[in-house]
N, C-alpha and C positions, 0 to 999 in steps of 0.2 A: 243623631249627628255625631260624627267621629270626633274623638278627643285628641288633643296633643299628648305627647309623652314627656313634656317638659318636667324636669325635676324627678325623673325616674331613671332607673338603671336596668339595662338588659344584659344578660349573658347569652351569647350565641356560640354553640359548639359547631365544629365543622366550618368555621368562618373563613378558612383559607381558600375556599373555592365554592362554586355551585350555589345551591340554595342557601347555605349558611352565609356566604359572602353577600349575596343579593339581599338577604334579610337584614344583615348588619347595616347595609346602606339605607334600607328603607326605615329601620327603626331610628337610626341616627338622624335622618331627614325629618322624622316626626318629633324629634326633640330629646330622645333618650341618650344618655351616656351609655356607651356600649363596650362591654368586655368581649374581646375576640379570642376565642379559644380553639386551638387545633395543634397539630404537631409541627407544622412547617412555620418556623419562627420568621423566616424572611418574608413570606407572603403576608403574614399577619402584620408585621411592621410596615410593610408597604401600604396595606389597606388602612391601618391606623393613621398613617401619615396623611393619606388622602382625605380621610374623614375629618382630621384636624384642620386641614387646609380649607375645608368647606365649612368650618365653623363649629364642628362637632367635638365631642369629647370621646376619646377612644383609648382603650387599654389593651395591649397585645399580651396574651398569656400563652406561651408555648407549653403544652402539656399532653401527655399520653393518658387519655381518659379511661383506658382499660386498667389503669392502676388506681385503685380506690383512694389511696393517699394523695396521688397527684390530682385526682378529680376534686377531692375535698379542699386541697390547697388552692386550686383555681377559683373555687367559690369563695373561700376565705379572703384571697387576695382581692377579688372583685369588690367585696364588701369593705375591706380595709382601705382600699385606694379610691373607690368611687362612692363609698358611704352607705350603700344599701343594695338591695336587689328586689326589683319589682317584676321582672319578666325573665323567664328562662325559655330559650328555644333550643331543643335538642335536635340538631340537624346533621350530626356526624354519622357516617355510615359507609359500608362497603357492600358490594354485590359481586359475589364470586360464584356464579352459577356454572353448572355443567353436569354431565351424567354422574349419577351417584356412585357407580362402581369405580369410576376412574378419578373422581374428585379427591384430592388429598384431604385427609382429616384435618390437617393444619388450616386449610381454607374454611372448613366448617367452624373450627374453633375461632378463627379470626372474625367471622361474621357474628357469632354469638358474643364474642368479647366486645366488639365495637358497637354493633347495632343494638345490643340489649344490655350487657353489663355496663358499658360506658354510660348509657342513658340512665340506668338505675343509680349508678354511683353519683353522678352529678345531681340528679333529682333528690336523692336522699340528703346530700349535703346542703342543697339549696332550700329544702322545705322550711326550716326554722326561720330563715331570713325572709322568705316569701310570705309566710304567715304574719310576720311583723309588719311587712309592707302593706299587706291587705288591711291592716288595722290603722296604721298611722299615716297613710298617704292621703292626699286630698281626693284622690280618685276612689279610695276605699276598696281597692281590688288589686289582685296580683294575678299573673298568668303563667302557665306552663303550656307550651305548644310543642308537641312531639311529631316529628316527621316519620310517618310510616310509609305506606306504599299501597297501590292497588293490589300488590302481592300480599298485603295484610288482610285482604278480603277474599281473594280467589287463588286457589292453588293451581300449579301448572307443572308439567314434567320438567325435570332437570333444575327445579327451583326450590327443592324441598327445604334446605336449611335457610335460605333467604326468606321463603314463606314462613318458616317457623319463627324467625326473629321478628318479622313484621307483624304476624298475627299476635305475637306476644306484646309488642308495643301498642297495638290497637287495643288489646284486651286490658292491659295494665292501665292505659290512659283512661278508659271508661271506669275502671274500678276506682282509680284515684279521683276522678271527677265526682263520683258518688260520695266518696269519703270526705272530700273537702268542700262540697258545694255550699254548705251552710256557714263556711268560714271565709267566704269571699275570695277564695283561691280557685280560679277557673282552670280546668284542664281541657285541652283541645287536641285533637289529632287530625293531621292532614295526610291524605293518601293520594299522592300524585301518580299519574300515569307517566308515559314516556316523557322525560324532561332532559333537556340538553345539560349534561353534567359530566363529571369525570367517572361516574359509576360505570359507564360503558367503555372506559379505557382501562379498567382495573383487571380485566382478564380477556385473553384472546377469544374472539368469536362471539362475545356477548351481543354485539350489535347484529351479527349475522343470525344468531339464534332468535333474537327478537323479531327481526324482519321475516324469518321463516315462519314464526308463530302468528304474527299479526299483520304482515305485509308492511308496505311503506306508509308511514304516517308522518304528518308534520309535527315535530316535537315541540313541547312547551319550552318556554324560556325559564330559567331559574327565577327571574324577576316576576313571572306569573305566579309562582308559588309564594314568593316573598310578599306580593301584594295581598294574597289571602291571609298571610300571617299578620300583616299590618292591620288588615281589616278586623281580625279577631281581637287583637290586643288594644286597639283604639276604641272599641265599643264601650259605652258606659257600663257601670257595674251591673245594671239590671239585665244586660244582654250577654248570654253565654252561648257561644257557638261551639257545639260539642264535637262535631266531625264534619270534615269537608273532603269529598272525593273530587279530584280535578284530573280530567283526561283531555288529551288532544281531541278536537272535534271529530276527527276522522278515525279515531282509535276504537275498534269494536269493544 
């Protein structure tokens, strides 16, 4: 039976849109106080206001998580203002695919910085607080959920650096899972297929490239992924969901 997240605190990166935003709503509805972290302050404040109006507790933190000091400061502010940290959802990411010969090196750097380094910086800063929460909470468990992609399982042409970052996220999550499994800190990875989000607005022709490769498919909603995250983190301590792949039903 799913548990509530009452008296817990969650930090969600990438909370200004897409999967991060939908996840923040789900966790708030389950009873968690939520720290909303992303670069776009106006969107975060709007979401925080909505969650408060619905009876939740929300803290908006504008931060560039590719800066290790900013990532650590976001975690410390969460704990200072909300009192603890029980759940971390790393949902920030970019997808800038294209032919490797013509793709700017800057775009490759950007994917590594946001998809991988940002996730690492936040996770590193959060670990001590999560381990405390795993011991002192009534639930006796804490969670990290990392958003990878089906691109973290299967490679494809013109997707080399996005593949590289998402394979790294999937691999690191499994290693962390093994490292912390006996300390009641659960690590989970979710690998979504085609999901309606701003990823496909980040570079021209990304949508056309996807359609050319896979055909027309019915996209998932961000809330579909958020529902899986909520399922993971509301399980009792004895239940660890290590990995979930979610695809549209008609995606090959």
